[in-house]
Backbone as CSV, one residue per row, in Angstrom:
resi,resn,N_x,N_y,N_z,CA_x,CA_y,CA_z,C_x,C_y,C_z
1,UNK,-18.758,-19.708,-3.206,-19.777,-19.204,-2.320,-19.462,-17.747,-1.985
2,UNK,-20.452,-16.917,-2.051,-20.261,-15.509,-1.728,-21.073,-15.167,-0.486
3,UNK,-20.509,-14.331,0.336,-21.199,-13.875,1.530,-22.090,-12.694,1.176
4,UNK,-23.159,-12.525,1.926,-24.024,-11.368,1.726,-23.280,-10.096,2.112
5,UNK,-23.601,-9.018,1.430,-23.025,-7.735,1.803,-23.641,-7.290,3.118
6,UNK,-22.954,-6.413,3.794,-23.376,-5.997,5.124,-24.790,-5.409,5.132
7,UNK,-25.190,-4.734,4.062,-26.530,-4.137,4.022,-27.634,-5.189,3.917
8,UNK,-27.299,-6.439,3.596,-28.294,-7.515,3.514,-28.325,-8.394,4.773
9,UNK,-27.486,-8.099,5.749,-27.474,-8.879,6.982,-28.772,-8.682,7.750
10,UNK,-29.189,-9.725,8.438,-30.328,-9.631,9.342,-29.754,-9.679,10.752
11,UNK,-29.969,-8.614,11.505,-29.383,-8.505,12.836,-30.501,-8.435,13.869
12,UNK,-30.415,-9.275,14.883,-31.399,-9.279,15.957,-31.154,-8.089,16.886
13,UNK,-32.219,-7.484,17.346,-32.076,-6.359,18.274,-31.810,-6.837,19.700
14,UNK,-32.118,-8.089,19.966,-31.892,-8.652,21.295,-30.673,-9.573,21.256
15,UNK,-29.861,-9.514,22.310,-28.712,-10.408,22.419,-29.237,-11.762,22.892
16,UNK,-29.022,-12.804,22.079,-29.545,-14.130,22.416,-28.553,-14.976,23.211
17,UNK,-27.281,-14.627,23.146,-26.257,-15.316,23.940,-25.126,-14.329,24.199
18,UNK,-24.330,-14.559,25.212,-23.242,-13.623,25.515,-22.187,-13.635,24.396
19,UNK,-21.737,-12.467,23.962,-20.743,-12.420,22.883,-19.390,-12.962,23.340
20,UNK,-18.676,-13.585,22.412,-17.348,-14.124,22.712,-16.291,-13.026,22.722
21,UNK,-16.477,-12.022,21.850,-15.553,-10.892,21.785,-16.358,-9.602,21.726
22,UNK,-15.727,-8.486,22.044,-16.431,-7.208,22.000,-16.523,-6.707,20.553
23,UNK,-17.396,-5.734,20.313,-17.635,-5.222,18.971,-16.382,-4.625,18.328
24,UNK,-15.577,-3.939,19.103,-14.373,-3.302,18.559,-13.394,-4.347,18.031
25,UNK,-13.182,-5.421,18.778,-12.288,-6.496,18.352,-12.825,-7.157,17.087
26,UNK,-14.144,-7.361,17.025,-14.767,-7.946,15.849,-14.525,-7.076,14.612
27,UNK,-14.737,-5.783,14.742,-14.542,-4.868,13.610,-13.080,-4.866,13.148
28,UNK,-12.142,-4.915,14.088,-10.723,-4.951,13.722,-10.390,-6.237,12.964
29,UNK,-10.941,-7.361,13.424,-10.696,-8.642,12.751,-11.282,-8.630,11.344
30,UNK,-12.475,-8.071,11.189,-13.095,-8.000,9.872,-12.267,-7.148,8.912
31,UNK,-11.760,-6.038,9.397,-10.932,-5.158,8.559,-9.654,-5.882,8.135
32,UNK,-9.032,-6.609,9.059,-7.815,-7.356,8.748,-8.092,-8.436,7.708
33,UNK,-9.182,-9.169,7.879,-9.531,-10.220,6.927,-9.823,-9.645,5.542
34,UNK,-10.466,-8.498,5.489,-10.770,-7.864,4.213,-9.489,-7.464,3.496
35,UNK,-8.543,-6.878,4.220,-7.267,-6.494,3.605,-6.532,-7.710,3.069
36,UNK,-6.497,-8.785,3.851,-5.797,-10.002,3.419,-6.490,-10.631,2.210
37,UNK,-7.801,-10.659,2.215,-8.546,-11.269,1.112,-8.282,-10.525,-0.187
38,UNK,-8.229,-9.222,-0.134,-7.972,-8.444,-1.349,-6.584,-8.735,-1.893
39,UNK,-5.588,-8.873,-1.016,-4.222,-9.168,-1.448,-4.158,-10.555,-2.091
40,UNK,-4.804,-11.540,-1.489,-4.817,-12.896,-2.028,-5.578,-12.914,-3.345
41,UNK,-6.689,-12.201,-3.396,-7.501,-12.117,-4.610,-6.675,-11.631,-5.791
42,UNK,-5.888,-10.596,-5.591,-5.055,-10.052,-6.677,-4.070,-11.097,-7.169
43,UNK,-3.441,-11.827,-6.244,-2.455,-12.833,-6.625,-3.112,-13.978,-7.389
44,UNK,-4.277,-14.446,-6.930,-4.947,-15.565,-7.574,-5.463,-15.190,-8.953
45,UNK,-5.942,-13.969,-9.111,-6.415,-13.540,-10.421,-5.285,-13.601,-11.436
46,UNK,-4.090,-13.209,-11.035,-2.953,-13.248,-11.945,-2.614,-14.696,-12.307
47,UNK,-2.646,-15.589,-11.332,-2.345,-16.992,-11.590,-3.390,-17.637,-12.486
48,UNK,-4.662,-17.361,-12.226,-5.735,-17.975,-12.994,-5.664,-17.590,-14.469
49,UNK,-5.226,-16.381,-14.757,-5.163,-15.932,-16.143,-4.198,-16.798,-16.960
50,UNK,-3.156,-17.297,-16.334,-2.183,-18.122,-17.053,-2.643,-19.563,-17.197
51,UNK,-3.440,-20.083,-16.250,-3.854,-21.489,-16.272,-5.381,-21.588,-16.274
52,UNK,-5.961,-21.564,-17.437,-7.413,-21.713,-17.503,-7.748,-23.168,-17.809
53,UNK,-8.683,-23.734,-17.082,-9.098,-25.111,-17.251,-10.586,-25.127,-17.564
54,UNK,-10.934,-25.645,-18.722,-12.304,-25.627,-19.203,-13.235,-26.413,-18.285
55,UNK,-12.794,-27.555,-17.780,-13.666,-28.427,-16.993,-13.513,-28.252,-15.488
56,UNK,-12.866,-27.195,-15.066,-12.673,-26.964,-13.637,-14.033,-26.868,-12.942
57,UNK,-14.221,-27.677,-11.904,-15.467,-27.680,-11.153,-16.581,-28.497,-11.785
58,UNK,-16.338,-29.092,-12.934,-17.376,-29.860,-13.618,-17.106,-31.364,-13.606
59,UNK,-15.831,-31.738,-13.550,-15.460,-33.145,-13.571,-14.833,-33.505,-12.243
60,UNK,-15.284,-34.605,-11.646,-14.775,-35.047,-10.353,-14.277,-36.478,-10.458
61,UNK,-13.223,-36.760,-9.688,-12.710,-38.137,-9.625,-13.524,-38.961,-8.649
62,UNK,-13.244,-40.233,-8.556,-13.985,-41.138,-7.687,-13.840,-40.756,-6.218
63,UNK,-12.703,-40.208,-5.840,-12.471,-39.818,-4.452,-13.288,-38.584,-4.052
64,UNK,-13.705,-37.805,-5.006,-14.452,-36.570,-4.714,-15.914,-36.879,-4.543
C-alpha cells in the first residue's frame, strides 16, 4: 500500500476537532519517520535482491 504524496492530500480549511498535537510536533514526527523509512528501505532492498520468491503474495496457507 502506498500513501498519497503531499500534493494529493485533501485538507479541510475548517478544524473539525481539536488537534492532539501542534503542527510543529507533527512536522518533526513526519521528518523522523521519513528518515527512518529510507534507512529501512535501503536495508530491505539489499535483502530482497538475495532472496527472490516467485509466488510471494500469491499463495496463502489455510491460516491466512
